[in-house]
C-alpha positions in Angstrom: 0.0 0.0 0.0 1.5 3.4 1.0 4.9 3.5 2.5 6.0 5.8 5.3 7.9 7.9 2.9 4.6 8.5 0.8 2.8 9.7 4.1 5.6 11.7 5.2 5.9 13.2 1.8 2.0 14.1 1.7 2.4 15.7 5.2 5.3 17.8 4.1 3.6 18.9 1.0 0.3 19.9 2.9 2.5 21.8 5.4 4.4 23.8 2.9 1.2 24.5 0.9 -0.6 26.0 4.0 2.5 27.8 5.3 3.1 29.5 1.6 -0.6 30.5 1.5 -0.3 32.1 4.9 3.0 33.9 4.2 2.4 35.1 0.8 -0.3 37.6 0.0 -2.7 36.8 -2.7 -1.2 39.2 -5.2 2.3 37.7 -5.0 0.9 34.2 -5.1 -1.0 34.9 -8.3 1.9 36.6 -9.9 4.2 33.9 -9.2 1.8 31.0 -10.3 1.1 32.9 -13.4 4.8 33.4 -14.4 5.5 29.6 -13.4 2.8 28.8 -15.7 4.2 30.9 -18.6 7.7 29.8 -18.1 6.7 26.1 -18.2 4.7 26.7 -21.4 7.8 28.5 -23.0 9.8 25.3 -22.1 7.3 23.0 -23.5 6.6 24.8 -27.0 9.0 24.5 -29.8 10.6 27.7 -30.0 13.5 26.7 -32.0 16.3 27.8 -29.8 14.7 30.7 -28.2 13.3 29.1 -25.3 16.1 30.0 -23.1 15.7 33.7 -23.7 12.1 33.6 -23.5 12.3 31.7 -19.9 14.9 34.4 -18.8 12.4 37.0 -20.0 9.7 35.5 -18.0 11.5 35.4 -15.0 12.9 38.8 -15.1 9.3 40.2 -15.8 8.2 38.5 -12.7 11.1 40.0 -10.5 10.2 43.5 -11.8 
């Protein structure tokens, strides 16, 4: 069935998720989630060698 590692992993995941939701404001969480989604989309789509530059652009836009 489920090993102790799986149960411990689920507990840590739930704890970190609730802690992150409490520590981050909604606006920051939305910004990070949106840019993470955009960055993953950039890495998935074929961009013919421009993926690294687009990925860096998405991350720098998030920091600004």
